[in-house]
N, C-alpha and C positions, 0 to 999 in steps of 0.2 A: 447235352451236346456229346456226341460219341467222341471218343479219343483212342488214338492207336500209338504205340511206342514206335520211334525211328526203328529199333531193333526189329520190331514184328513185321515192318514194310520190307525191311531188307532181307528178312529171311523170307517171306512171301515171294519177293522178286528171285532170290536164288533157288528156289524151289521151282521156278517156271511159272509162276501164277502171273496173270495178266491184270495189273492194277492201273487204274485210271488217276494219275496223281496230277494235281493243279499247283504250280508254283506261283504264288500271289506277290512274289518280291518285284523289285524294280528291275529294269532292263540290265542296268550295270551289275548289279547283284548276281543275277542269273548268267552273265556271261562270265562271271568270275568263277563258276562251278554249279553245277545242277545235276539232279539224279536224271540218269538216261532216259530218254521218252517222256519226260514231263510236257504238259501243258503249260504254256505261259501266260497267264492272264494277270497282269498287274493288278494290286488290289482296288486302285481307283477306276480301273476299267471294268471291274466285275460286274457292275450293275448294268453296265451296256454291252458286254459281251456274253452273260448268262445265258442268252439265246442260242448260242453256238452249242451249249451243253444239253444232254439227253436225260431227263428226269426219270428214264428208265435205267439209268445206269449208275453205279455206286462211285464216288469220287473221294480221295483222299487229300485234303488240302495241305499245303507246305508253305512255310517261309523261313526266316532267318532262325527265331527262336521259339515260335509257335504262337505268339500273340497276332499278329496279322492274320494268321491262318485260323486262328480261333474267330476273329470277328468276321471272316470270309464263311467260315463254316455257319455260325449264326445267321448270317444273311441270307445264303443259300437255302438252309433249313428252312426258314420264313418264307421261302418261295417256292417249296415243295420239293427240293432236291434230296437225296439220299446221300449227305456228306460226313466225313470223319476227319477230325483233326489230327496233324502228326503232331504229337507232343515233342518240344524240345528243337524243333524244326532241324534246319541243316547243322546247326551246332551239336545235335546230338547224332547226325548222320556219320556212320562209319564205313558205309559202302562206297560203291563206284560212284565217281563224280567227273563230269565232262566238261 
């Protein structure tokens, strides 16, 4: 499984890179603060909503600590998607939150 540090994601966004971030936390967690521009798909719905995603795109998975996003990364990888897990999740995030 590919992994990326929260700091690396932050730096890429600060440099103007366009990243496809998928937040797999629950609705109340995302409402409490999320990275601007994320796609929100709760982990429990990922299997049913993965058809909204493009297998030609690269996605970075995000959750609170990195565990749920790790499971999401493994699942999407098994379905043929190019995905990377953001290690440490939102607990490690020091960038902008909305």
